GUFI-682019 format. One record per atom (N, C-alpha, C): x, y, z; residue in one letter; atom name. Coordinates in steps of 0.001 Angstrom, whole numbers, plus 500000, padded with zeros to 6 digits. Layout:
N
X  Y  Z  A  CA
...
! end
This chain:
87
779612  789706  068464  M  N
780654  790430  069173  M  CA
780063  791716  069720  M  C
780196  791923  070999  S  N
779629  793126  071603  S  CA
780536  794314  071364  S  C
779958  795498  071534  S  N
780747  796713  071341  S  CA
781850  796815  072382  S  C
781665  796184  073556  N  N
782706  796211  074573  N  CA
783929  795434  074132  N  C
783733  794365  073334  E  N
784857  793584  072856  E  CA
785643  794351  071804  E  C
784982  795257  071072  N  N
785645  796042  070050  N  CA
786398  797225  070635  N  C
786111  797570  071864  R  N
786675  798765  072468  R  CA
788115  798499  072884  R  C
788982  799403  072521  K  N
790372  799326  072919  K  CA
790625  800444  073918  K  C
791322  800117  074980  E  N
791666  801148  075945  E  CA
793013  801744  075570  E  C
793105  803026  075664  E  N
794356  803733  075473  E  CA
794607  804543  076725  E  C
795845  804760  077037  F  N
796183  805567  078191  F  CA
796893  806825  077722  F  C
796510  807925  078299  I  N
797102  809221  077980  I  CA
797825  809702  079227  I  C
799066  810081  079075  F  N
799822  810599  080190  F  CA
799571  812097  080293  F  C
799201  812543  081460  S  N
798890  813945  081664  S  CA
799628  814451  082888  S  C
800213  815635  082769  D  N
800895  816209  083923  D  CA
800344  817585  084261  D  C
799034  817743  084086  E  N
798389  819013  084391  E  CA
798308  819255  085899  E  C
798401  818218  086686  E  N
798375  818328  088139  E  CA
799816  818414  088637  E  C
799986  818489  089931  D  N
801324  818490  090524  D  CA
802035  817165  090264  D  C
801267  816105  090267  R  N
801849  814781  090099  R  CA
801292  814156  088824  R  C
802148  813613  087952  P  N
801648  812978  086720  P  CA
800737  811794  087040  P  C
799769  811573  086185  Y  N
798873  810432  086333  Y  CA
798464  809957  084949  Y  C
797848  808799  084905  I  N
797390  808243  083637  I  CA
795890  808459  083551  I  C
795458  809198  082534  A  N
794030  809432  082308  A  CA
793539  808370  081341  A  C
792453  807725  081654  R  N
791907  806660  080812  R  CA
791069  807275  079702  R  C
791220  806759  078505  S  N
790377  807185  077389  S  CA
789990  805952  076580  S  C
788978  806077  075769  Y  N
788484  804960  074980  Y  CA
788442  805342  073514  Y  C
788555  804344  072660  N  N
788341  804543  071233  N  CA
786853  804368  070979  N  C
786161  805398  070539  P  N
784725  805246  070268  P  CA
784503  804325  069072  P  C
783302  803783  069008  E  N
782948  802861  067930  E  CA
782961  803562  066571  E  C
782591  804832  066540  F  N
782549  805588  065296  F  CA
783524  806753  065376  F  C
784015  807160  064234  R  N
784980  808258  064145  R  CA
784424  809351  063237  R  C
784954  810561  063381  V  N
784545  811680  062533  V  CA
784738  811280  061076  V  C
783699  811533  060283  G  N
783737  811213  058856  G  CA
783119  809879  058493  G  C
782839  809019  059482  D  N
782190  807737  059191  D  CA
780786  807987  058661  D  C
780395  807203  057665  K  N
779047  807286  057124  K  CA
778173  806295  057896  K  C
777057  806786  058452  V  N
776205  805974  059325  V  CA
774722  806165  059006  V  C
773939  805187  059432  Y  N
772477  805277  059422  Y  CA
772015  805385  060868  Y  C
770924  806087  061096  V  N
770254  806113  062394  V  CA
769150  805070  062308  V  C
769158  804127  063253  L  N
768173  803048  063248  L  CA
766947  803435  064050  L  C
765785  803260  063438  G  N
764525  803520  064116  G  CA
764138  802339  064983  G  C
763187  802529  065881  S  N
762751  801451  066776  S  CA
762117  800294  066007  S  C
761648  800581  064781  D  N
761066  799536  063943  D  CA
762100  798893  063017  D  C
763369  799250  063181  G  N
764439  798687  062362  G  CA
764714  799461  061085  G  C
763956  800531  060851  S  N
764166  801329  059646  S  CA
765473  802113  059747  S  C
766014  802476  058588  Q  N
767254  803245  058539  Q  CA
766969  804652  058061  Q  C
767500  805638  058767  D  N
767390  807039  058387  D  CA
768796  807517  058036  D  C
768947  808110  056887  G  N
770268  808598  056490  G  CA
770591  808209  055067  G  C
771826  808180  054716  P  N
773000  808176  055561  P  CA
773406  809582  056001  P  C
774145  809604  057114  Y  N
774724  810811  057680  Y  CA
776225  810588  057842  Y  C
776928  811665  058120  L  N
778339  811573  058483  L  CA
778479  811913  059955  L  C
779395  811249  060644  V  N
779695  811608  062025  V  CA
780450  812934  061973  V  C
779850  813964  062560  E  N
780412  815313  062536  E  CA
781418  815515  063666  E  C
781052  815062  064862  S  N
781961  815158  066006  S  CA
781643  814038  066982  S  C
782656  813606  067718  V  N
782481  812596  068757  V  CA
782531  813323  070087  V  C
781405  813295  070797  I  N
781273  814025  072059  I  CA
781827  813202  073221  I  C
781523  811917  073200  S  N
781967  811009  074257  S  CA
782048  809609  073657  S  C
782342  808670  074507  E  N
782425  807277  074070  E  CA
781091  806792  073487  E  C
779991  807396  073919  K  N
778670  806900  073534  K  CA
777835  807877  072717  K  C
778313  809104  072493  E  N
777517  810105  071790  E  CA
778322  810815  070719  E  C
777603  811237  069680  C  N
778228  812011  068607  C  CA
777182  812946  068002  C  C
777637  813852  067155  T  N
776727  814673  066372  T  CA
776882  814263  064918  T  C
775847  814537  064131  L  N
775811  814103  062735  L  CA
775694  815288  061796  L  C
776103  815057  060551  S  N
775924  816071  059511  S  CA
775504  815370  058225  S  C
774992  816176  057300  F  N
774698  815668  055964  F  CA
776000  815640  055169  F  C
776011  814957  054048  E  N
777233  814849  053252  E  CA
777718  816198  052740  E  C
776822  817180  052664  N  N
777232  818511  052204  N  CA
777840  819348  053336  N  C
777946  818773  054548  G  N
778555  819458  055680  G  CA
777581  820163  056590  G  C
776306  820243  056190  Q  N
775295  820899  057020  Q  CA
774976  820016  058227  Q  C
774902  820629  059409  T  N
774600  819899  060638  T  CA
773221  819258  060549  T  C
773126  818006  060999  A  N
771863  817260  060979  A  CA
771318  817108  062400  A  C
770068  816761  062495  K  N
769392  816500  063775  K  CA
769508  817682  064740  K  C
769462  818895  064182  D  N
769538  820131  064969  D  CA
770795  820202  065840  D  C
771844  819475  065462  G  N
773097  819497  066208  G  CA
773042  818776  067536  G  C
771936  818063  067789  K  N
771773  817357  069066  K  CA
772627  816098  069086  K  C
773060  815728  070288  A  N
773851  814513  070466  A  CA
772984  813296  070145  A  C
773597  812325  069474  V  N
772930  811076  069102  V  CA
773675  809937  069783  V  C
772929  809018  070354  Q  N
773531  807853  070988  Q  CA
774124  806933  069919  Q  C
775388  806546  070083  M  N
776029  805673  069100  M  CA
775371  804295  069058  M  C
774658  803921  070112  A  N
774003  802614  070149  A  CA
772925  802493  069078  A  C
772376  803617  068594  I  N
771330  803529  067566  I  CA
771881  803813  066166  I  C
773215  803801  066028  L  N
773823  804019  064722  L  CA
774317  802706  064139  L  C
774305  802659  062825  E  N
774843  801509  062103  E  CA
775739  802030  061009  E  C
776936  801458  060902  K  N
777881  801907  059879  K  CA
777337  801597  058497  K  C
777491  802532  057585  C  N
777011  802396  056218  C  CA
778183  801883  055366  C  C
778027  800697  054835  Y  N
779051  800129  053970  Y  CA
778584  800273  052532  Y  C
779350  800970  051727  T  N
778998  801148  050325  T  CA
779995  800414  049455  T  C
779515  799953  048324  A  N
780380  799204  047406  A  CA
781233  800140  046585  A  C
! end
């Protein structure tokens, strides 16, 4: 199943202009607080980290479990993240 199949479209009604319109938004694959691994090009896993903020549909920032910002606060592509499932 591709990430596009998992994506749900939501519509937000906005009247910031003279005429109301529907602004398109997407549900990102990961949400704030999700525990994730960063996948290396060799398939290795780095982490786990927590999703600190969602910048866009495809990017987020990460933090350590203690709340400290990880990866120098730089945006990380969600395509290289894998959700961490713990028992």
